[in-house]
PAKOLNU-769470 format. One record per residue: x, y, z of N, C-alpha, C, CB in turn. Coordinates in steps of 0.05 Angstrom, whole numbers, padded with zeros to 5 digits, always signed. Glycine has a CB too. Layout:
<recs>
XYZXYZXYZXYZ/...
</recs>
This chain:
<recs>
+03769-00252-02678+03800-00255-02684+03805-00227-02690+03811-00276-02709/+03786-00232-02718+03788-00211-02743+03789-00185-02723+03757-00213-02768/+03768-00179-02709+03760-00162-02688+03786-00147-02672+03743-00179-02668/+03801-00178-02660+03824-00170-02647+03846-00155-02663+03835-00193-02635/+03850-00171-02679+03871-00160-02697+03865-00127-02704+03871-00178-02726/+03838-00128-02709+03840-00099-02722+03840-00080-02692+03811-00091-02747/+03835-00081-02678+03842-00071-02646+03868-00068-02638+03832-00089-02625/+03883-00088-02644+03915-00077-02642+03929-00066-02659+03932-00093-02637/+03912-00054-02686+03924-00044-02695+03925-00014-02691+03922-00054-02711/+03900-00008-02686+03893+00014-02669+03912+00031-02651+03876+00005-02655/+03923+00053-02650+03940+00068-02627+03923+00077-02605+03956+00095-02637/+03926+00073-02580+03902+00076-02566+03912+00105-02549+03894+00046-02545/+03934+00109-02555+03944+00137-02530+03968+00144-02553+03962+00124-02486/+03957+00157-02575+03977+00168-02592+03993+00187-02583+03968+00178-02613/+03982+00201-02563+04002+00226-02546+04030+00212-02537+03985+00240-02512/+04018+00189-02520+04041+00179-02500+04062+00163-02526+04026+00150-02469/+04052+00153-02542+04070+00144-02567+04091+00161-02574+04054+00141-02591/+04080+00184-02586+04097+00209-02597+04114+00215-02574+04077+00237-02606/+04103+00217-02544+04125+00219-02524+04152+00204-02532+04115+00208-02498/+04141+00178-02525+04163+00154-02520+04180+00158-02547+04148+00118-02516/+04174+00159-02573+04194+00165-02603+04209+00185-02601+04180+00171-02628/+04198+00207-02585+04211+00231-02591+04233+00228-02565+04188+00261-02592/+04230+00222-02549+04246+00211-02528+04269+00197-02532+04233+00197-02514/+04253+00169-02551+04282+00155-02555+04302+00168-02582+04275+00120-02561/+04292+00185-02592+04310+00195-02614+04322+00218-02590+04292+00209-02646/+04317+00234-02579+04334+00246-02564+04352+00230-02540+04318+00265-02553/+04344+00209-02531+04366+00195-02513+04392+00183-02533+04351+00168-02493/+04381+00168-02551+04395+00154-02566+04415+00171-02582+04378+00140-02581/+04409+00197-02589+04430+00220-02601+04450+00225-02578+04414+00251-02611/+04440+00228-02547+04457+00240-02526+04473+00216-02526+04442+00249-02496/+04464+00191-02516+04486+00168-02520+04508+00174-02537+04475+00143-02532/+04502+00182-02565+04527+00174-02582+04542+00207-02584+04517+00156-02620/+04526+00220-02568+04544+00253-02565+04544+00267-02585+04575+00254-02559/+04511+00266-02598+04502+00282-02616+04473+00297-02613+04504+00267-02637/+04476+00318-02625+04447+00340-02615+04431+00344-02646+04459+00382-02599/+04445+00345-02660+04427+00343-02690+04417+00318-02707+04443+00355-02710/+04401+00320-02722+04392+00294-02740+04385+00305-02764+04367+00276-02730/+04394+00291-02785+04387+00297-02815+04360+00273-02820+04420+00291-02839/+04337+00281-02830+04317+00267-02847+04322+00267-02876+04290+00278-02843/+04313+00249-02893+04313+00247-02921+04279+00254-02921+04326+00215-02934/+04277+00273-02939+04242+00276-02941+04237+00275-02970+04228+00309-02929/+04218+00252-02972+04213+00237-02998+04182+00255-03000+04213+00196-02995/+04168+00273-02984+04148+00285-02995+04125+00260-02981+04152+00290-03030/+04131+00232-02970+04113+00214-02963+04109+00219-02931+04123+00185-02972/+04084+00195-02917+04078+00199-02893+04102+00192-02871+04053+00183-02889/+04118+00167-02882+04143+00158-02867+04153+00184-02858+04164+00140-02885/+04170+00191-02871+04188+00211-02883+04180+00241-02850+04173+00221-02927/+04157+00250-02861+04149+00268-02849+04144+00270-02822+04134+00271-02858/+04124+00242-02817+04125+00233-02789+04160+00230-02768+04108+00202-02794/+04169+00222-02784+04202+00221-02775+04208+00248-02769+04224+00210-02799/+04202+00266-02785+04217+00295-02790+04196+00306-02759+04209+00317-02832/+04174+00305-02757+04159+00318-02737+04169+00309-02711+04130+00313-02741/+04173+00277-02711+04189+00271-02683+04211+00274-02679+04189+00249-02676/+04231+00283-02702+04250+00291-02687+04254+00326-02674+04272+00283-02704/+04240+00343-02703+04237+00371-02680+04219+00359-02658+04220+00404-02694/+04207+00349-02647+04192+00344-02615+04222+00340-02599+04167+00310-02613/+04229+00325-02606+04249+00313-02592+04283+00331-02593+04250+00282-02604/+04290+00346-02620+04309+00359-02613+04313+00387-02627+04329+00344-02617/+04280+00395-02632+04278+00429-02636+04292+00434-02664+04296+00450-02608/+04269+00452-02675+04281+00454-02699+04298+00467-02716+04270+00453-02708/+04317+00470-02697+04343+00479-02701+04365+00464-02711+04350+00486-02680/+04355+00442-02700+04371+00416-02696+04370+00399-02721+04359+00399-02671/+04347+00397-02733+04338+00383-02753+04345+00391-02780+04314+00383-02751/+04358+00373-02796+04357+00384-02828+04344+00362-02843+04390+00390-02842/+04329+00375-02868+04310+00348-02873+04318+00357-02912+04264+00351-02857/+04322+00336-02918+04332+00339-02957+04325+00326-02973+04359+00335-02967/+04308+00337-02990+04297+00327-03008+04314+00316-03034+04280+00344-03013/+04314+00297-03045+04334+00285-03064+04314+00269-03085+04357+00264-03049/+04297+00292-03107+04289+00285-03132+04306+00270-03149+04282+00305-03145/+04290+00257-03167+04304+00245-03198+04285+00256-03216+04306+00207-03202/+04295+00256-03245+04281+00273-03263+04246+00269-03256+04290+00262-03296/+04243+00239-03255+04227+00227-03260+04202+00229-03236+04240+00204-03267/+04211+00239-03211+04198+00244-03187+04171+00258-03194+04216+00260-03169/+04150+00246-03178+04127+00266-03181+04137+00297-03175+04104+00256-03160/+04124+00323-03184+04124+00350-03175+04115+00347-03145+04103+00370-03193/+04090+00333-03135+04076+00331-03122+04098+00326-03093+04055+00314-03133/+04110+00307-03094+04129+00302-03082+04150+00318-03073+04136+00289-03092/+04155+00337-03087+04178+00358-03080+04162+00375-03067+04196+00373-03103/+04136+00381-03076+04121+00403-03060+04121+00396-03037+04094+00409-03067/+04109+00373-03026+04105+00361-03000+04125+00354-02980+04093+00341-03004/+04150+00349-02998+04176+00352-02976+04181+00380-02968+04206+00341-02987/+04179+00397-02984+04188+00426-02978+04164+00440-02959+04192+00443-03008/+04139+00429-02963+04121+00440-02940+04125+00423-02917+04090+00440-02947/+04129+00406-02910+04143+00391-02887+04163+00413-02875+04160+00361-02898/+04180+00411-02889+04208+00430-02880+04195+00458-02873+04233+00435-02908/+04176+00470-02890+04162+00502-02882+04147+00492-02856+04137+00519-02909/+04133+00474-02846+04114+00471-02835+04132+00474-02802+04097+00445-02846/+04151+00455-02801+04171+00455-02782+04192+00479-02782+04184+00431-02784/+04196+00492-02801+04215+00516-02806+04244+00496-02796+04206+00552-02783/+04247+00482-02810+04273+00468-02805+04291+00475-02830+04269+00434-02801/+04318+00467-02826+04339+00475-02857+04333+00453-02865+04377+00482-02857/+04339+00468-02904+04319+00449-02923+04338+00447-02939+04291+00459-02936/+04346+00428-02955+04360+00427-02974+04338+00412-02999+04387+00413-02964/+04345+00418-03027+04331+00391-03048+04362+00388-03063+04297+00403-03078/+04372+00373-03068+04388+00362-03086+04378+00343-03104+04407+00353-03075/+04383+00342-03132+04374+00335-03149+04393+00313-03162+04366+00356-03161/+04388+00287-03156+04407+00264-03162+04402+00254-03188+04404+00240-03144/+04396+00274-03203+04393+00259-03238+04421+00253-03250+04377+00282-03265/+04430+00274-03247+04464+00277-03260+04483+00255-03250+04480+00307-03249/+04478+00243-03224+04500+00216-03224+04475+00201-03227+04524+00207-03194/+04457+00192-03227+04449+00166-03235+04450+00165-03262+04423+00159-03228/+04440+00185-03277+04436+00185-03309+04467+00181-03321+04421+00218-03321/+04489+00190-03305+04521+00187-03310+04525+00148-03311+04543+00206-03276/+04520+00144-03289+04521+00114-03285+04506+00090-03303+04512+00111-03259/+04481+00104-03308+04468+00087-03330+04467+00092-03352+04446+00081-03328/+04477+00111-03363+04489+00114-03393+04510+00090-03401+04507+00144-03396/+04521+00075-03376+04536+00051-03389+04524+00028-03385+04562+00048-03381/+04490+00038-03371+04482+00001-03375+04454+00008-03375+04492-00027-03347/+04448+00028-03403+04421+00027-03412+04396+00003-03413+04426+00035-03435/+04405-00021-03411+04388-00044-03401+04375-00047-03383+04396-00060-03398/+04393-00031-03355+04380-00039-03324+04343-00028-03322+04402-00016-03295/+04331-00048-03311+04302-00044-03303+04303-00026-03286+04287-00066-03291/+04276-00019-03285+04269+00003-03258+04275-00007-03234+04238+00011-03253/+04276-00030-03228+04279-00039-03200+04305-00035-03191+04272-00067-03196/+04328-00038-03215+04356-00035-03209+04359-00012-03202+04375-00042-03228/+04343+00009-03224+04352+00039-03224+04342+00055-03197+04339+00055-03252/+04313+00034-03185+04307+00047-03163+04322+00039-03134+04279+00043-03162/+04340+00017-03143+04357+00013-03110+04373+00029-03113+04372-00013-03100/+04383+00038-03140+04411+00058-03139+04407+00080-03132+04424+00064-03163/+04380+00093-03132+04366+00118-03125+04370+00121-03098+04337+00119-03132/+04361+00100-03080+04359+00095-03060+04380+00100-03042+04351+00075-03060/+04395+00082-03052+04430+00080-03041+04441+00106-03045+04451+00056-03060/+04439+00122-03074+04447+00147-03074+04443+00170-03054+04439+00153-03092/+04417+00167-03050+04399+00184-03026+04411+00179-02998+04366+00174-03024/+04416+00159-02987+04428+00157-02965+04462+00155-02965+04416+00134-02954/+04470+00153-02984+04501+00166-02986+04500+00192-02972+04511+00171-03018/+04480+00209-02991+04478+00242-02986+04474+00245-02968+04462+00258-02997/+04448+00233-02945+04446+00234-02917+04475+00232-02900+04427+00212-02910/+04491+00214-02913+04512+00212-02893+04531+00233-02893+04525+00188-02895/+04529+00245-02919+04550+00262-02928+04539+00289-02912+04553+00264-02963/+04519+00299-02912+04507+00317-02892+04508+00311-02865+04483+00321-02897/+04501+00281-02851+04508+00277-02825+04541+00287-02818+04504+00247-02820/+04553+00277-02839+04578+00281-02825+04593+00310-02831+04596+00257-02834/+04576+00334-02843+04584+00352-02851+04572+00370-02822+04576+00357-02882/+04549+00360-02820+04534+00376-02797+04539+00370-02770+04506+00374-02799/+04558+00343-02770+04556+00329-02739+04528+00319-02728+04565+00351-02719/+04511+00308-02753+04492+00293-02742+04487+00266-02743+04475+00300-02748/+04466+00257-02734+04463+00224-02748+04434+00226-02760+04464+00194-02721/+04432+00203-02778+04413+00201-02791+04389+00190-02775+04420+00187-02811/+04360+00200-02782+04335+00186-02770+04325+00169-02796+04310+00209-02758/+04322+00144-02794+04302+00117-02805+04275+00123-02813+04298+00095-02782/+04270+00121-02834+04239+00122-02833+04228+00100-02847+04226+00148-02845/+04237+00076-02838+04229+00050-02850+04205+00043-02821+04261+00023-02855/+04188+00038-02836+04168+00024-02814+04162-00006-02813+04141+00035-02818/+04143-00017-02794+04152-00050-02787+04138-00059-02814+04137-00069-02753/+04117-00052-02825+04114-00066-02852+04132-00073-02865+04103-00054-02868/+04140-00048-02882+04166-00056-02897+04185-00067-02885+04177-00037-02909/+04199-00063-02864+04217-00082-02853+04208-00116-02859+04218-00076-02821/+04184-00124-02845+04175-00150-02852+04182-00162-02867+04157-00153-02857/+04174-00147-02889+04171-00161-02911+04189-00148-02937+04142-00163-02915/+04208-00138-02931+04232-00127-02940+04225-00112-02968+04254-00150-02943/+04208-00095-02960+04200-00075-02981+04217-00052-02979+04172-00066-02979/+04250-00052-02986+04262-00028-02976+04291-00046-02991+04258-00018-02936/+04304-00019-02996+04332-00029-03003+04352-00024-02985+04341-00018-03027/+04372-00049-02979+04385-00059-02960+04409-00030-02969+04392-00097-02962/+04414-00022-02953+04442+00000-02945+04423+00023-02967+04487-00014-02960/+04399+00032-02965+04388+00052-02979+04375+00066-02963+04374+00045-02999/+04343+00064-02967+04324+00073-02948+04322+00055-02926+04300+00077-02960/+04329+00028-02926+04327+00017-02902+04351+00024-02880+04324-00011-02907/+04368+00044-02887+04393+00048-02873+04392+00077-02854+04417+00049-02894/+04405+00066-02831+04392+00092-02808+04413+00087-02790+04355+00088-02791/+04416+00111-02770+04428+00109-02743+04408+00104-02723+04443+00133-02737/+04387+00115-02728+04372+00109-02706+04337+00117-02720+04386+00131-02676/+04317+00091-02710+04294+00089-02723+04276+00093-02708+04291+00070-02735/+04259+00117-02708+04230+00110-02695+04200+00112-02700+04229+00122-02678/+04202+00095-02728+04183+00082-02739+04189+00050-02746+04178+00099-02763/+04202+00037-02729+04209+00014-02743+04188-00004-02729+04242+00005-02739/+04179+00004-02702+04153-00013-02692+04130-00005-02694+04152-00018-02668/+04125+00006-02717+04100+00015-02722+04083+00010-02747+04102+00038-02720/+04066-00008-02748+04051-00010-02778+04046+00002-02803+04035-00011-02775/+04046+00005-02815+04044+00033-02839+04015+00044-02824+04039+00021-02883/+03994+00022-02818+03971+00040-02817+03969+00051-02793+03948+00028-02823/+03991+00045-02779+03989+00063-02751+04014+00087-02756+03996+00039-02719/+04030+00083-02771+04042+00107-02779+04021+00135-02782+04055+00098-02807/+04003+00122-02808+03981+00144-02812+03964+00154-02792+03963+00137-02831/+03956+00136-02769+03942+00152-02741+03959+00166-02725+03930+00133-02721/+03995+00161-02729+04013+00172-02714+04012+00210-02729+04045+00150-02719/+04011+00205-02752+04020+00227-02770+03997+00237-02764+04029+00224-02800/+03974+00237-02772+03944+00243-02765+03951+00265-02742+03924+00213-02753/+03956+00249-02720+03954+00260-02691+03976+00287-02686+03961+00233-02668/+03998+00277-02699+04024+00295-02691+04023+00325-02717+04060+00270-02694/+03999+00316-02732+03999+00346-02745+04013+00348-02772+04014+00367-02727/+04019+00320-02785+04025+00329-02809+04009+00328-02828+04042+00320-02815/+04013+00353-02856+03993+00357-02866+03978+00342-02882+03995+00372-02873/+03949+00344-02877+03931+00325-02885+03936+00313-02915+03904+00338-02883/+03945+00325-02935+03939+00320-02956+03971+00298-02958+03932+00349-02976/+03994+00297-02943+04009+00276-02941+04002+00255-02936+04023+00277-02929/+03983+00254-02911+03969+00237-02903+03949+00217-02913+03962+00247-02891/+03941+00236-02926+03914+00219-02943+03928+00203-02975+03882+00250-02956/+03948+00221-02974+03953+00213-03007+03963+00178-03011+03982+00236-03020/+03964+00166-03034+03972+00136-03036+04001+00136-03030+03966+00122-03066/+04005+00110-03015+04035+00110-03009+04050+00107-03035+04042+00086-02990/+04076+00116-03044+04095+00112-03071+04117+00116-03066+04091+00129-03094/+04148+00093-03066+04166+00103-03068+04177+00119-03090+04176+00090-03061/+04152+00132-03102+04166+00147-03131+04185+00140-03150+04177+00168-03127/+04192+00108-03152+04218+00107-03163+04212+00107-03199+04235+00079-03150/+04183+00110-03209+04174+00114-03230+04151+00127-03230+04174+00096-03242/+04145+00130-03251+04118+00148-03257+04095+00125-03255+04118+00165-03291/+04073+00140-03232+04055+00122-03232+04063+00099-03212+04053+00113-03260/+04078+00096-03199+04082+00073-03188+04075+00072-03159+04107+00066-03194/+04064+00052-03143+04053+00051-03119+04056+00035-03098+04035+00050-03121/+04063+00030-03076+04069+00015-03053+04048-00012-03061+04063+00035-03022/+04030-00003-03056+04002-00022-03051+04008-00043-03077+03965-00001-03055/+04011-00029-03101+04012-00038-03126+04031-00055-03136+04012-00020-03140/+04053-00059-03119+04078-00074-03125+04081-00097-03105+04103-00054-03124/+04067-00085-03078+04060-00110-03055+04041-00125-03064+04051-00101-03027/+04013-00121-03076+03995-00135-03091+03977-00140-03063+04008-00162-03110/+03974-00123-03044+03962-00118-03030+03959-00093-03015+03965-00134-03022/+03935-00080-03001+03934-00062-02981+03952-00057-02961+03916-00064-02972/+03958-00041-02953+03969-00041-02932+03950-00050-02905+03981-00016-02932/+03932-00039-02904+03907-00053-02886+03914-00088-02885+03871-00047-02904/+03907-00089-02905+03907-00126-02909+03933-00140-02908+03896-00137-02941/+03949-00120-02912+03977-00134-02899+03988-00129-02871+04001-00124-02915/+03980-00113-02860+03983-00100-02834+03969-00124-02814+03968-00067-02832/+03943-00129-02820+03929-00154-02811+03934-00176-02812+03911-00158-02817/+03949-00185-02833+03959-00210-02838+03993-00214-02816+03963-00210-02878/+04001-00191-02819+04033-00191-02806+04022-00191-02779+04058-00162-02813/+03998-00175-02761+03994-00170-02741+03985-00200-02722+03976-00148-02745/+03974-00210-02746+03966-00246-02738+03992-00266-02739+03943-00262-02767/+04004-00257-02763+04031-00274-02761+04059-00265-02735+04045-00269-02794/+04054-00239-02733+04083-00233-02712+04069-00233-02684+04102-00198-02717/+04050-00213-02681+04043-00210-02658+04029-00229-02646+04033-00193-02657/+03998-00239-02655+03993-00261-02642+04006-00296-02648+03967-00258-02645/+04026-00299-02666+04035-00320-02667+04021-00337-02685+04037-00328-02645/+03996-00337-02704+03978-00353-02712+04002-00362-02734+03947-00339-02722/+03989-00388-02736+03996-00406-02756+03991-00404-02780+03989-00424-02753/+04008-00413-02812+03994-00399-02830+03964-00415-02837+04012-00397-02855/+03964-00437-02826+03930-00455-02825+03914-00432-02811+03928-00491-02801/+03915-00422-02791+03906-00406-02773+03898-00379-02786+03927-00404-02753/+03911-00370-02800+03912-00341-02819+03898-00346-02840+03941-00329-02830/+03894-00373-02859+03881-00378-02878+03855-00376-02866+03887-00401-02889/+03851-00391-02842+03822-00396-02845+03810-00364-02838+03809-00422-02821/+03826-00335-02841+03814-00317-02829+03813-00296-02852+03829-00309-02804/+03844-00298-02867+03845-00283-02890+03847-00297-02918+03866-00266-02887/+03849-00290-02948+03854-00303-02965+03879-00319-02966+03852-00290-02982/+03876-00342-02978+03892-00363-02975+03923-00358-02985+03879-00386-02988/+03917-00335-03016+03933-00327-03034+03952-00305-03025+03918-00320-03056/+03935-00295-03008+03943-00267-02998+03971-00271-02974+03912-00252-02983/+03956-00295-02965+03971-00296-02932+03997-00314-02943+03949-00317-02901/+03995-00333-02959+04023-00342-02980+04041-00327-02988+04018-00352-03004/+04036-00301-03001+04045-00282-03007+04063-00270-02993+04030-00272-03012/+04046-00261-02969+04060-00244-02942+04080-00262-02931+04038-00236-02917/+04071-00284-02921+04094-00305-02906+04114-00303-02929+04083-00341-02898/+04108-00314-02952+04140-00312-02969+04153-00289-02963+04140-00311-03002/+04148-00261-02969+04160-00243-02969+04174-00236-02939+04145-00227-02980/+04160-00251-02921+04174-00249-02894+04199-00265-02893+04156-00258-02872/+04196-00288-02903+04217-00308-02906+04238-00297-02919+04208-00332-02919/+04235-00289-02944+04250-00284-02968+04270-00259-02956+04228-00276-02995/+04261-00241-02940+04276-00225-02929+04288-00212-02909+04274-00218-02933/+04292-00246-02898+04303-00248-02866+04326-00238-02868+04307-00276-02852/+04347-00238-02893+04372-00233-02899+04367-00200-02890+04382-00242-02931/+04352-00187-02895+04352-00157-02895+04352-00148-02871+04330-00144-02909/+04342-00160-02850+04337-00152-02825+04359-00159-02803+04313-00164-02819/+04379-00171-02824+04399-00175-02807+04435-00164-02810+04396-00203-02806/+04443-00155-02790+04468-00149-02794+04489-00165-02805+04474-00143-02774/+04511-00153-02826+04526-00171-02840+04540-00189-02816+04547-00156-02860/+04544-00216-02821+04547-00236-02807+04584-00243-02807+04527-00258-02822/+04594-00243-02790+04622-00249-02789+04630-00275-02780+04634-00231-02773/+04639-00293-02795+04656-00319-02790+04668-00317-02764+04679-00324-02812/+04662-00337-02738+04677-00334-02718+04698-00356-02719+04662-00333-02696/+04729-00345-02708+04745-00364-02709+04764-00355-02688+04756-00370-02736/+04758-00335-02675+04776-00327-02649+04760-00326-02621+04787-00296-02653/+04769-00329-02604+04756-00331-02577+04733-00310-02575+04776-00326-02554/+04746-00288-02580+04719-00268-02577+04714-00243-02604+04725-00249-02544/+04691-00248-02623+04679-00237-02640+04670-00215-02636+04664-00249-02647/+04674-00193-02648+04654-00174-02653+04624-00173-02648+04655-00170-02675/+04612-00180-02670+04585-00189-02672+04574-00214-02649+04584-00200-02702/+04594-00222-02640+04581-00237-02624+04584-00242-02583+04586-00260-02639/+04613-00234-02582+04628-00232-02556+04635-00215-02542+04645-00239-02555/+04648-00194-02564+04650-00173-02555+04621-00151-02549+04668-00166-02574/+04614-00151-02528+04585-00141-02519+04583-00128-02494+04566-00163-02518/+04602-00124-02477+04607-00117-02451+04612-00084-02452+04630-00134-02439/+04599-00072-02434+04598-00043-02437+04638-00041-02428+04568-00024-02412/+04646-00053-02416+04673-00049-02407+04695-00054-02439+04680-00074-02379/+04671-00074-02458+04695-00074-02480+04694-00051-02496+04693-00099-02499/+04673-00030-02495+04662-00009-02504+04674+00015-02498+04639-00008-02498/+04695+00019-02480+04703+00032-02464+04685+00051-02447+04720+00043-02475/+04672+00036-02437+04647+00047-02416+04649+00045-02388+04621+00034-02421/
</recs>
């Protein structure tokens, strides 16, 4: 079973997947009447891959990359964001979010790093949507399947998007596809980090490596193994931790729920093409 799980994590035809994801971006934007995309470039592998796919789908003249560092952001993250924009030849903007974040937290100096990190993520998404309106574009999502399943994202922050090409790729698959599509090697190989504070790493916060996490998630989600079955394959405490994160973050994977009191409700019954004017 461990071998089957490892096999499922391998992308057998990355060229086909790249084509499908690029086609998805192009078609979804066209359906909504758009031809341009905005991507937040963090300098990490997820946003870099999203930008590469957007360029393949729309051409480099139709993709805008935006880097939004805070004063404690790693210099290498800023450099890697610029590198991606240079390699792709896309319009690029760097916007320092320090002034607005520090102005807000000057009133709440007791705020912990996670609270500040959430605020930064939402500020960045606010900027992306401002640019999207300005440029007549949609926002490309950069959250992968691993993050979505365990809730490792900020709601209405980095998890927000109009179109997400990466949401059905586990992190280890993102690395594989990024390498295939030509994302610079130094970005593909570096330790994943949301860069929320100096020295912060994703795997350090999660408590597992992404390889361990993805294997457990593949077993649980794709193969539908029970908790007991997973514990025979993986360290029980790690299984419990992963399943707990999946359970606790379910609310992040759902759109806001409307209380139904009428005959036809927007998120429940207003579902036909005719309803939408099509």
